[in-house]
Legacy VTK file of the C-alpha trace (Angstrom):
# vtk DataFile Version 3.0
C-alpha trace
ASCII
DATASET POLYDATA
POINTS 810 float
72.943 81.978 89.929
72.401 80.121 86.678
68.995 79.066 85.427
70.076 75.437 85.771
70.788 75.881 89.485
67.534 77.768 89.910
65.586 74.873 88.396
67.574 72.326 90.399
66.955 74.131 93.686
63.228 74.437 92.873
63.013 70.710 92.217
64.869 69.931 95.440
62.658 72.247 97.458
59.607 70.664 95.901
60.731 67.236 97.098
61.514 68.497 100.575
58.273 70.414 100.883
56.319 67.245 101.624
59.109 65.629 103.623
61.246 66.357 106.607
60.978 70.133 106.700
57.197 70.144 106.578
57.060 67.787 109.525
58.653 70.446 111.728
56.954 73.483 113.155
55.828 75.518 110.121
57.618 78.797 109.538
56.865 81.078 106.624
58.472 84.018 104.914
56.679 87.363 105.322
58.951 90.044 103.841
62.561 90.980 103.168
64.762 94.038 102.832
68.344 94.808 101.928
70.621 96.974 104.012
73.648 97.230 101.747
74.719 93.597 101.337
72.882 92.455 104.485
69.653 90.578 103.829
66.933 91.010 106.476
64.058 88.557 106.531
60.784 88.877 108.411
59.285 85.455 109.177
56.060 84.319 110.753
57.829 83.584 114.048
61.224 85.300 113.920
63.584 87.700 112.191
66.610 86.442 110.287
69.661 88.376 109.161
72.062 87.032 106.538
75.336 88.957 106.775
78.143 88.274 104.300
81.484 88.024 106.113
83.521 87.487 102.949
82.888 86.202 99.440
82.347 82.642 100.719
80.955 83.095 104.245
77.564 84.084 105.650
76.427 84.659 109.222
72.782 83.640 109.730
71.247 85.132 112.859
67.749 84.111 113.956
66.074 86.341 116.549
62.786 85.800 118.264
61.002 87.984 120.805
61.910 87.024 124.373
65.086 85.111 123.520
68.180 86.794 124.957
71.047 87.333 122.545
74.728 87.535 123.430
77.382 89.246 121.304
79.325 87.219 118.786
82.531 85.755 120.193
83.554 83.944 117.012
83.559 86.754 114.455
86.636 88.957 114.385
85.773 92.567 115.363
84.917 94.897 112.499
84.675 91.934 110.125
82.350 93.364 107.526
83.569 92.460 104.080
83.185 94.482 100.916
81.456 91.816 98.846
79.557 91.634 95.601
76.151 90.156 96.386
73.115 89.599 94.195
69.515 88.904 95.169
66.813 87.325 93.026
63.199 87.239 94.182
60.734 84.664 92.808
57.311 83.645 94.109
58.764 80.526 95.756
62.237 81.614 96.894
64.952 84.200 97.330
68.380 83.531 95.883
71.142 85.361 97.742
74.403 84.920 95.859
78.028 85.691 96.732
81.016 84.846 94.581
81.795 81.633 96.486
78.563 80.798 98.312
74.848 80.972 97.489
71.905 80.800 99.884
68.627 79.610 98.340
65.795 80.628 100.667
62.572 78.672 100.412
59.666 80.920 101.402
57.067 78.392 102.541
57.767 76.401 104.574
60.844 78.482 105.295
64.290 76.878 104.912
67.751 77.845 103.648
69.890 75.718 101.322
73.542 76.471 100.526
75.422 75.913 97.262
78.919 76.455 95.921
79.284 76.579 92.136
75.867 74.952 91.713
76.871 72.086 93.998
74.639 71.531 97.054
76.673 71.983 100.244
74.289 72.094 103.178
70.630 72.578 103.919
68.541 73.358 106.939
66.197 70.560 107.897
63.825 72.404 110.237
66.505 75.023 110.812
66.130 77.148 113.930
64.190 75.876 116.945
63.660 77.245 120.435
61.716 76.222 123.541
61.791 77.606 127.071
64.869 75.507 127.925
66.712 74.807 124.693
67.530 76.432 121.368
69.464 75.377 118.315
69.493 74.336 114.674
68.914 71.236 112.556
70.586 70.429 109.228
70.446 67.510 106.827
73.582 65.413 106.247
74.470 63.644 103.005
74.937 59.892 103.067
78.739 59.686 102.660
79.618 63.005 104.280
82.430 62.985 106.847
82.730 65.510 109.652
85.827 66.751 111.434
85.407 69.044 114.428
84.074 69.541 117.893
87.519 70.434 119.225
89.569 68.290 121.589
88.190 64.750 121.724
89.743 61.328 121.298
87.118 59.735 119.058
88.776 59.298 115.664
89.100 61.897 112.939
85.598 61.453 111.464
83.157 62.472 114.209
80.075 61.498 112.178
77.752 59.431 114.353
78.877 61.060 117.618
76.984 63.227 120.069
79.444 65.745 121.473
78.982 67.672 124.727
79.888 71.345 124.346
81.285 72.287 127.733
84.988 72.924 128.225
85.979 70.464 130.916
89.245 69.073 132.239
89.999 65.404 131.651
92.928 64.539 133.877
95.093 61.605 132.809
93.273 60.790 129.555
94.627 58.209 127.092
92.984 56.694 123.999
89.343 57.664 124.602
87.781 60.957 125.592
84.378 62.371 124.628
84.829 65.638 126.521
87.987 67.632 127.136
89.449 71.038 127.830
88.670 72.782 124.556
85.387 72.101 122.765
84.540 73.821 119.499
80.922 74.194 118.287
82.017 73.782 114.675
82.540 71.102 112.041
84.449 70.857 108.783
82.748 68.685 106.187
84.288 66.484 103.503
82.002 68.506 101.209
84.298 71.480 101.892
82.239 73.681 104.112
82.592 74.742 107.749
79.510 75.121 109.911
80.122 77.150 113.073
77.571 77.749 115.818
78.376 81.120 117.390
77.009 80.144 120.775
79.048 80.017 123.999
76.502 78.187 126.162
76.455 74.648 127.489
75.108 72.364 124.790
75.647 69.483 122.363
76.386 68.806 118.724
74.685 65.699 117.465
76.499 64.660 114.293
74.170 61.939 113.094
74.077 60.049 116.391
70.342 60.322 117.046
69.471 60.178 113.350
72.122 59.376 110.802
71.033 62.014 108.282
70.703 64.851 110.804
73.139 67.350 112.300
71.673 69.061 115.346
73.108 71.798 117.537
71.414 72.485 120.827
72.245 74.820 123.723
70.514 75.844 126.910
71.017 79.559 126.102
73.224 81.822 124.017
73.319 83.485 120.626
71.036 81.935 117.999
73.377 82.303 115.061
75.449 80.085 112.823
78.087 80.767 110.177
78.550 78.867 106.907
81.952 79.017 105.206
82.727 77.462 101.820
85.901 76.810 99.845
87.064 75.143 96.635
89.906 73.348 98.453
90.601 72.591 102.092
93.369 75.224 102.342
91.047 77.797 100.765
88.274 76.749 103.133
90.568 77.302 106.125
91.691 80.664 104.763
88.058 81.757 104.350
87.286 80.513 107.870
90.111 82.416 109.593
89.227 85.468 107.533
85.940 85.344 109.463
87.185 84.300 112.910
90.579 86.006 112.832
94.128 85.057 111.938
96.679 83.945 114.502
99.316 86.677 114.846
102.903 85.620 114.261
104.377 84.749 117.677
107.867 85.779 118.768
110.470 83.521 117.186
111.496 82.230 120.593
108.111 80.476 120.838
109.518 77.897 118.394
112.492 77.115 120.642
112.980 74.633 123.479
111.174 75.138 126.806
112.209 74.028 130.303
108.978 73.286 132.133
107.664 71.146 134.970
105.066 71.001 137.724
106.900 72.775 139.139
110.104 74.630 140.026
109.967 75.306 143.760
112.646 77.970 144.119
114.774 80.500 142.276
117.771 78.343 143.075
116.186 75.332 141.381
115.225 77.338 138.290
118.734 78.763 137.937
120.275 75.324 138.373
117.969 73.896 135.710
118.851 76.603 133.193
122.554 76.047 133.934
122.094 72.304 133.423
120.749 72.879 129.912
123.879 74.878 129.063
126.161 72.320 130.709
124.589 69.473 128.731
124.702 71.459 125.451
120.930 71.713 124.983
119.563 74.858 123.292
116.999 76.711 125.410
114.661 79.661 124.848
112.147 79.666 127.689
111.609 78.531 131.240
108.059 78.020 132.520
107.229 78.523 136.198
104.199 76.672 137.522
102.258 77.620 140.657
105.155 77.530 143.148
106.282 80.973 142.020
103.508 82.467 144.176
103.369 79.959 147.058
105.236 77.087 148.697
102.374 74.578 148.484
99.903 73.391 145.870
96.878 74.458 147.893
95.955 77.715 149.575
97.928 80.309 147.585
96.246 80.605 144.192
95.313 84.208 143.599
98.408 85.693 145.255
99.673 86.534 141.767
102.930 87.772 143.232
106.309 86.266 143.923
106.884 84.183 147.032
109.969 86.103 148.151
110.998 83.327 150.530
111.761 81.013 147.623
112.171 83.580 144.834
114.085 86.374 146.598
115.305 88.195 143.446
112.915 87.385 140.613
113.659 90.506 138.570
117.374 89.824 138.611
116.743 86.164 137.808
114.642 87.075 134.764
117.147 89.720 133.663
119.980 87.211 133.920
117.989 84.745 131.822
117.187 87.438 129.278
120.912 88.131 128.883
121.243 84.476 127.872
118.340 84.673 125.407
115.929 82.834 127.737
112.390 84.076 128.394
110.419 83.555 131.603
106.795 82.372 131.372
104.537 82.451 134.432
101.433 80.377 135.096
98.394 82.347 136.222
94.864 81.236 137.003
91.579 83.157 137.201
90.756 81.848 140.693
91.307 84.062 143.757
91.263 81.912 146.903
89.744 83.309 150.045
93.034 82.355 151.732
95.139 84.288 149.216
96.741 87.664 149.834
94.497 89.346 147.244
91.048 88.149 148.340
90.100 91.329 150.181
91.562 93.450 147.376
89.569 91.525 144.763
86.336 91.935 146.739
86.955 95.642 147.297
87.602 96.207 143.575
84.457 94.345 142.445
86.558 91.817 140.564
84.731 88.582 141.258
81.723 86.960 139.643
78.631 87.130 141.864
76.197 84.776 143.491
72.424 85.183 143.148
72.389 87.612 146.070
74.875 89.890 144.351
77.794 88.981 146.622
81.130 87.514 145.476
80.474 83.900 144.540
82.474 81.514 146.743
82.882 77.797 146.140
85.282 74.962 146.931
87.557 73.184 144.492
90.821 71.249 144.630
93.010 74.248 145.466
90.773 75.733 148.207
87.776 77.990 148.771
87.693 80.497 145.945
86.101 83.162 143.841
86.437 83.588 140.080
87.589 86.711 138.240
84.760 88.001 136.048
86.758 88.534 132.860
83.584 89.777 131.144
83.600 92.850 133.390
85.665 95.858 132.336
86.161 96.788 135.988
87.542 93.339 136.765
89.650 93.455 133.613
91.290 96.690 134.729
92.287 95.135 138.052
93.459 91.847 136.538
95.509 93.621 133.853
97.243 95.868 136.401
98.781 92.742 137.945
99.925 91.401 134.588
101.315 94.784 133.625
103.399 94.963 136.792
104.837 91.511 136.077
105.600 92.480 132.485
107.514 95.488 133.723
109.467 93.177 136.025
110.611 91.194 132.996
108.092 88.392 132.375
108.216 87.247 128.748
104.952 85.318 128.340
101.805 83.964 129.975
100.470 80.527 130.698
96.751 80.710 131.519
95.736 77.547 133.343
92.388 76.151 134.510
90.578 78.551 132.166
87.707 76.283 131.129
87.059 77.361 133.994
87.893 74.061 135.670
85.093 74.603 138.206
82.260 76.959 137.251
79.057 76.601 139.294
75.907 77.149 137.252
74.563 79.781 139.656
77.580 82.054 139.089
76.535 85.461 137.760
78.827 87.257 135.305
78.579 90.751 133.885
76.887 89.519 130.712
75.122 86.360 131.843
75.017 83.224 133.903
77.877 80.737 133.985
76.259 78.229 131.649
75.536 80.935 129.071
79.146 82.013 128.645
81.213 79.131 130.053
82.818 78.169 126.757
83.855 81.772 126.065
85.590 82.309 129.411
89.110 81.330 128.294
88.518 83.189 125.037
87.674 86.419 126.870
90.597 85.982 129.273
92.975 85.659 126.311
91.361 88.698 124.673
91.897 90.703 127.861
95.618 89.885 127.898
96.122 90.340 124.172
94.193 93.600 123.791
95.701 95.229 126.869
99.261 94.132 126.136
99.237 95.113 122.466
97.711 98.493 123.336
100.265 99.258 126.034
103.288 97.542 124.464
102.625 97.670 120.713
106.228 96.723 119.958
105.952 93.309 121.695
104.527 90.120 120.239
102.490 88.484 123.021
102.946 84.870 124.075
99.665 83.564 125.562
99.323 79.830 126.258
95.787 78.792 127.274
93.990 75.528 127.967
90.501 76.507 126.775
88.812 78.922 124.419
86.241 79.359 121.664
86.309 79.623 117.849
88.243 82.780 117.055
90.474 82.672 120.151
93.427 82.275 117.810
93.183 85.957 116.849
94.299 86.763 120.400
97.499 84.792 119.960
96.192 81.804 121.913
98.536 78.804 122.007
96.573 75.793 123.312
97.892 72.520 124.636
96.127 69.204 125.047
95.927 69.184 128.821
96.960 66.742 131.524
97.687 63.736 129.349
98.681 60.462 130.968
102.390 59.657 130.940
102.024 56.357 129.080
101.883 55.067 125.503
98.105 55.507 125.535
98.653 59.205 126.169
100.980 59.603 123.198
98.716 57.777 120.741
95.950 60.412 120.354
98.173 63.484 120.115
98.176 63.733 116.311
94.375 63.469 116.212
93.996 66.158 118.873
96.401 68.556 117.161
94.875 68.085 113.694
91.311 68.513 114.918
92.201 71.819 116.542
94.514 73.025 113.774
91.917 72.624 111.034
89.633 75.071 112.851
92.162 77.831 113.479
94.356 76.637 116.347
97.592 75.899 114.542
99.774 75.898 117.692
98.003 73.091 119.548
100.646 70.886 121.161
101.107 68.363 123.954
103.073 68.144 127.175
106.033 66.284 125.668
106.746 63.100 127.590
103.263 63.112 129.128
102.109 64.896 132.265
100.081 62.779 134.664
101.171 59.769 136.696
103.847 57.317 135.657
105.473 55.345 138.456
108.828 54.858 136.760
110.706 56.552 133.962
109.984 54.918 130.601
113.006 55.841 128.493
111.610 54.634 125.185
108.256 56.401 125.620
109.996 59.611 126.665
112.380 59.584 123.706
109.592 58.821 121.223
107.480 61.689 122.537
110.334 64.192 122.363
111.224 63.013 118.848
107.662 63.671 117.732
107.844 67.073 119.417
110.404 68.340 116.913
107.606 68.331 114.351
104.846 69.887 116.461
104.252 73.613 116.956
105.649 74.125 120.482
108.520 72.142 122.003
107.664 71.941 125.698
108.351 68.848 127.813
106.207 69.186 130.939
105.215 66.762 133.697
104.648 66.169 137.362
108.039 66.427 138.980
108.477 63.000 140.573
110.009 62.111 137.197
111.948 64.957 135.555
110.350 66.350 132.423
113.632 67.868 131.200
115.937 65.663 129.124
119.031 67.067 130.850
118.201 65.167 134.063
118.056 61.717 132.480
120.652 59.075 131.619
123.350 59.616 129.027
121.678 57.607 126.270
118.450 59.573 126.688
120.354 62.844 126.724
122.377 61.981 123.636
119.348 60.983 121.552
117.097 63.845 122.635
119.901 66.417 122.342
120.261 65.658 118.652
116.518 66.106 118.132
116.369 69.365 120.073
119.272 70.642 117.966
117.447 69.508 114.824
114.487 71.595 115.983
116.772 74.649 115.979
118.400 73.804 112.657
114.929 73.691 111.119
114.073 77.209 112.289
114.015 78.639 108.726
111.436 76.029 107.754
109.419 76.213 110.979
109.321 80.006 111.137
108.112 80.069 107.542
105.260 77.741 108.546
104.407 80.147 111.363
104.375 83.021 108.884
102.090 81.094 106.495
99.733 80.394 109.381
99.580 84.092 110.248
98.691 84.974 106.662
96.341 82.178 105.587
95.453 80.111 108.646
97.155 77.039 107.178
98.161 74.941 110.181
101.731 73.853 110.814
100.503 70.252 111.232
98.301 69.185 108.318
96.365 65.998 107.512
97.470 63.829 104.613
94.204 64.372 102.735
95.400 67.925 101.998
97.600 66.366 99.316
94.920 64.083 97.893
91.555 65.762 98.413
89.738 63.158 96.352
90.775 60.363 98.730
88.233 60.726 101.529
89.632 57.574 103.205
92.627 59.673 104.250
90.314 61.843 106.357
90.152 58.986 108.881
93.940 58.587 109.025
95.520 59.859 112.250
98.787 57.921 112.531
100.803 60.373 110.412
100.562 63.970 109.253
102.250 66.608 107.141
104.586 69.096 108.791
104.085 71.952 106.378
103.870 70.692 102.815
107.259 68.974 102.626
107.571 66.631 105.640
105.471 63.561 106.398
105.847 62.478 110.039
104.626 59.305 111.747
105.218 59.283 115.525
106.188 55.945 117.025
103.444 55.224 119.564
104.176 51.613 120.572
107.042 50.110 122.517
109.675 47.896 120.863
108.887 49.167 117.367
111.383 48.586 114.559
109.057 49.061 111.575
106.194 51.462 110.933
103.680 51.282 108.096
102.822 54.746 106.847
100.126 55.715 104.361
101.252 57.998 101.549
99.150 60.677 99.828
100.666 59.944 96.414
103.938 61.027 94.873
107.504 60.110 95.794
108.854 60.500 99.316
112.404 60.142 100.664
113.403 58.896 104.105
114.868 61.953 105.843
117.540 59.878 107.578
118.592 57.512 104.788
117.265 59.022 101.514
115.507 55.727 100.725
112.676 56.518 98.262
109.049 55.449 98.825
106.085 55.703 96.500
102.605 54.254 96.157
99.916 54.265 98.820
101.949 52.906 101.730
105.546 52.760 102.937
107.191 50.449 105.436
109.820 52.459 107.289
112.526 50.880 109.420
113.273 52.704 112.669
115.695 52.455 115.546
115.482 54.203 118.894
117.387 57.077 117.319
114.812 57.749 114.573
111.104 58.023 113.863
109.563 57.899 110.373
110.155 61.281 108.749
109.744 61.493 104.966
110.442 64.380 102.601
108.456 65.120 99.468
110.258 64.803 96.117
111.002 68.288 94.834
111.143 69.823 98.308
113.650 72.405 99.496
114.448 71.931 103.193
116.288 74.958 104.634
118.437 74.618 107.757
120.983 76.674 109.659
123.990 75.706 111.765
123.620 74.865 115.463
122.685 77.713 117.817
121.971 77.804 121.565
118.980 80.158 121.454
116.715 81.537 118.717
118.073 85.000 119.526
121.200 83.940 117.628
119.280 83.000 114.487
121.061 83.901 111.246
120.801 82.624 107.700
124.278 83.853 106.831
125.225 80.190 106.533
122.168 78.583 104.947
121.872 74.951 103.897
119.286 73.931 101.297
118.582 70.237 100.872
116.842 69.708 97.547
115.215 66.310 96.913
115.561 65.701 93.193
113.442 63.204 91.290
112.338 62.884 87.650
108.712 63.366 88.715
109.580 66.724 90.296
109.878 68.677 87.070
109.314 72.046 88.674
109.551 73.002 92.337
109.354 76.193 94.324
109.702 77.199 97.934
110.688 80.115 100.115
112.019 81.098 103.533
110.403 83.964 105.417
112.617 85.976 107.769
112.298 89.015 109.996
113.972 89.972 113.264
111.754 87.573 115.222
110.153 90.253 117.378
108.812 93.194 115.341
105.009 93.332 115.393
103.426 93.215 111.933
106.865 92.970 110.322
105.354 91.743 107.052
102.826 94.571 106.805
105.539 97.074 107.672
107.877 95.682 104.987
110.482 94.752 107.567
111.089 91.258 106.295
112.911 89.247 103.658
111.544 86.351 101.677
114.162 84.102 100.079
112.647 82.369 97.065
113.897 79.187 95.391
112.775 77.401 92.231
114.083 74.338 90.447
113.279 73.314 86.889
114.368 69.922 85.563
114.843 69.077 81.878
116.895 66.706 79.746
120.069 68.742 80.321
119.906 68.871 84.119
118.426 71.219 86.721
118.226 74.980 86.686
117.884 76.682 90.084
116.802 80.272 90.495
117.231 82.311 93.670
115.473 85.585 94.361
114.240 87.652 97.278
111.647 90.274 98.118
110.849 92.494 101.062
112.376 95.591 102.575
114.806 93.674 104.765
115.187 93.661 108.537
117.667 94.720 111.174
120.472 92.185 111.509
119.925 90.619 108.094
123.174 89.365 106.527
124.302 91.357 103.490
125.480 88.137 101.848
124.704 84.480 102.438
126.882 81.428 101.993
124.604 78.759 100.535
125.238 75.027 100.766
122.957 73.332 98.242
122.724 69.567 98.704
120.993 67.863 95.762
119.730 64.473 96.955
119.142 61.451 94.715
121.913 62.488 92.290
124.129 59.640 91.123
126.263 60.898 88.219
129.028 63.464 88.321
127.848 66.627 86.557
129.482 67.748 83.365
129.283 71.351 84.517
127.984 73.499 87.348
127.652 77.249 86.910
126.455 80.198 88.963
125.236 82.834 86.567
127.806 82.879 83.772
130.638 81.662 86.021
131.686 78.011 86.092
131.907 76.396 89.517
134.906 74.165 90.186
133.992 70.483 90.581
136.223 68.774 93.142
137.247 65.137 93.107
138.055 64.913 96.812
135.828 65.830 99.735
138.686 67.388 101.707
139.427 69.846 98.903
135.748 70.713 98.619
135.418 71.301 102.362
138.353 73.722 102.414
137.131 75.765 99.450
134.643 78.639 99.975
132.858 77.695 96.740
132.673 74.609 94.547
130.862 71.344 93.882
131.490 67.721 94.854
129.580 64.476 94.255
129.233 62.387 97.412
128.912 58.940 95.888
128.205 57.288 99.236
124.979 59.250 99.762
124.198 60.102 96.120
124.276 63.813 96.871
125.702 66.572 94.757
126.913 69.288 97.072
127.376 72.846 95.818
128.654 75.864 97.770
128.283 79.439 96.580
127.708 82.983 97.796
124.466 84.874 97.290
123.851 88.575 97.838
120.484 90.274 97.438
120.424 90.011 93.644
118.624 87.344 91.598
120.887 84.408 90.865
120.765 81.333 88.617
122.599 78.072 89.280
122.716 75.385 86.592
123.697 71.745 86.995
124.274 69.867 83.727
124.307 66.103 83.371
LINES 1 811
810 0 1 2 3 4 5 6 7 8 9 10 11 12 13 14 15 16 17 18 19 20 21 22 23 24 25 26 27 28 29 30 31 32 33 34 35 36 37 38 39 40 41 42 43 44 45 46 47 48 49 50 51 52 53 54 55 56 57 58 59 60 61 62 63 64 65 66 67 68 69 70 71 72 73 74 75 76 77 78 79 80 81 82 83 84 85 86 87 88 89 90 91 92 93 94 95 96 97 98 99 100 101 102 103 104 105 106 107 108 109 110 111 112 113 114 115 116 117 118 119 120 121 122 123 124 125 126 127 128 129 130 131 132 133 134 135 136 137 138 139 140 141 142 143 144 145 146 147 148 149 150 151 152 153 154 155 156 157 158 159 160 161 162 163 164 165 166 167 168 169 170 171 172 173 174 175 176 177 178 179 180 181 182 183 184 185 186 187 188 189 190 191 192 193 194 195 196 197 198 199 200 201 202 203 204 205 206 207 208 209 210 211 212 213 214 215 216 217 218 219 220 221 222 223 224 225 226 227 228 229 230 231 232 233 234 235 236 237 238 239 240 241 242 243 244 245 246 247 248 249 250 251 252 253 254 255 256 257 258 259 260 261 262 263 264 265 266 267 268 269 270 271 272 273 274 275 276 277 278 279 280 281 282 283 284 285 286 287 288 289 290 291 292 293 294 295 296 297 298 299 300 301 302 303 304 305 306 307 308 309 310 311 312 313 314 315 316 317 318 319 320 321 322 323 324 325 326 327 328 329 330 331 332 333 334 335 336 337 338 339 340 341 342 343 344 345 346 347 348 349 350 351 352 353 354 355 356 357 358 359 360 361 362 363 364 365 366 367 368 369 370 371 372 373 374 375 376 377 378 379 380 381 382 383 384 385 386 387 388 389 390 391 392 393 394 395 396 397 398 399 400 401 402 403 404 405 406 407 408 409 410 411 412 413 414 415 416 417 418 419 420 421 422 423 424 425 426 427 428 429 430 431 432 433 434 435 436 437 438 439 440 441 442 443 444 445 446 447 448 449 450 451 452 453 454 455 456 457 458 459 460 461 462 463 464 465 466 467 468 469 470 471 472 473 474 475 476 477 478 479 480 481 482 483 484 485 486 487 488 489 490 491 492 493 494 495 496 497 498 499 500 501 502 503 504 505 506 507 508 509 510 511 512 513 514 515 516 517 518 519 520 521 522 523 524 525 526 527 528 529 530 531 532 533 534 535 536 537 538 539 540 541 542 543 544 545 546 547 548 549 550 551 552 553 554 555 556 557 558 559 560 561 562 563 564 565 566 567 568 569 570 571 572 573 574 575 576 577 578 579 580 581 582 583 584 585 586 587 588 589 590 591 592 593 594 595 596 597 598 599 600 601 602 603 604 605 606 607 608 609 610 611 612 613 614 615 616 617 618 619 620 621 622 623 624 625 626 627 628 629 630 631 632 633 634 635 636 637 638 639 640 641 642 643 644 645 646 647 648 649 650 651 652 653 654 655 656 657 658 659 660 661 662 663 664 665 666 667 668 669 670 671 672 673 674 675 676 677 678 679 680 681 682 683 684 685 686 687 688 689 690 691 692 693 694 695 696 697 698 699 700 701 702 703 704 705 706 707 708 709 710 711 712 713 714 715 716 717 718 719 720 721 722 723 724 725 726 727 728 729 730 731 732 733 734 735 736 737 738 739 740 741 742 743 744 745 746 747 748 749 750 751 752 753 754 755 756 757 758 759 760 761 762 763 764 765 766 767 768 769 770 771 772 773 774 775 776 777 778 779 780 781 782 783 784 785 786 787 788 789 790 791 792 793 794 795 796 797 798 799 800 801 802 803 804 805 806 807 808 809
């Protein structure tokens, strides 16, 4: 730390010493010691440990005699970074410095302030507090600071001024307002580019300036008394540092990016087979079919916990799943952690000590919507062994993925006793631990399989167990569609990049609303998982609707598959850096804090800007722009400035492409199993402001675990450099390749916004023939042709695995 920062921090501490901090219960420094890079502090009323988790992240753990501590759920196992730390000791303070984050520790009264590059980030007000019934932390907020976080809520993007309950809780049929939902997160991301995470799984609240506008307070009735501070120079770097601490989402199987058939629910094997056949008959690609609770019982109530096929309605499930697999379609089963007393497994669960206990040490029984029940204690290794044995048997039968439902848990009486604590101590980590159970057991037993685990609730860090969340039982109305971008962005910025919605809406709806349904499914093309799902009085699948609906949605589902090179690359980026697939506009203009509040549009990757249509009878949409030039994806109309007015019809929603972007697509396929880039189309959006551009496509076989680490991948790299003579494109690749990779690719390069016929086009040293007529160009395997109607220069050429240069001269 520089002398200037040292003086600045001393001055700041001097001001605070007679202010807010001193008004709290006094706490003084007594002594300190270093254990490697870990700083241990002895205080007058507690012990504090500062543990570096990477060069820009510190865990701060307060411990006081008599206060029970739980293990960390948020920090990825074995996350102990090799960092370069420095400690300075002065009479008034300790300065604990990492490369990207510094903690300045005031000795008396005790408090910790955090800096990045001499800039104040965050400071404890009174810091840690604890009484007999509550514990938590208090921090000071800056005047203009904005706060994203808290998980799933419908409150607006900036949650400053809100008091957020921290208790995962179902909100059936929500629309445009919700203070408490399925997946709460005890964490915030600040406009000052830090993340503050409270590693506490207990029932509690985050007060983000609601009680006092300059105060952030976390409070919980129990749990671990620790928080984590993460810093970053940019928002993407901040996210990367955060997931380095909490864990990166593993790359899912490629089929997870395909189209799902799903409803509540398919009542028989015959119905499921007929539905899959209908998708083929109507020429809709399909990769997965999701079976809700009727797979284990004929009725909604009374059967939960059977966790086995109802052979009366599903007489040959293994053959059914094998037949689907032959067609490239995976079967996903819903499971829940509740074992009803009326289910076939109740006695087995009791005998195997599977269930959470009551205060007398007997299996805890309680009533909820589906019947009288017990709850699997996923925190118990003994219960985990039993639960996993059921999943393992189903995997061996041919199940392709899991849907964990009601895992908040939806009903969780406070007097329920778990292996590691009471219900209210660990409630928010229940879904997290359930996902960990499935992920750890499956990857240990089947290390060659990428898990698919969809869950409704979890905790910070659940993404490292492959968790794919959705936004719950949203109302099937326009008010249900409106908050979906906000919900997805809020979750994605804190690690959950696959958060998605039940396309079309789930709950209620008396009659089919064609326009709403089409708009929702159009938006779904540009969200992480494409899964229409709803109560079955109105079909959730597009194949069962009228011809106009089918024709419009079919084209969008096919577009989803054409965009697989782009979408799979986003999934790869997420697995490496934590960057979400859906990103807020302020990522492209970090100085414009007004964009933090904007939730009507978002970035899909770095090259698409998408604005869902969320009102009926819409023919124009106003979209904010984060600077630069953007082209309408459907018409190529350019937009620039701070706002665009985009005309739409029922067949389109506002989708813009960044100038300089490469958009890779493939030809139509019926399942992701058939993915191939042998015929690869690259749409390049030329503009004078895009002087230099670069992009890439990541590919592997779609199923190999850790394909990138094992060098079983290919990365196709593209650059474009514009000068007075024209554009020079360079193509290259890296990686060890993968099974099934084409030895040579036929590339169709479409250069948008190009009005004049080129004087020459060459690939390497060879001239490319420029055709006058489209028909001649289409018949030729290679060549170039200027489409004057669309202002596109189209070039076809072959590319092997060697570097290649393509030049277009004016």
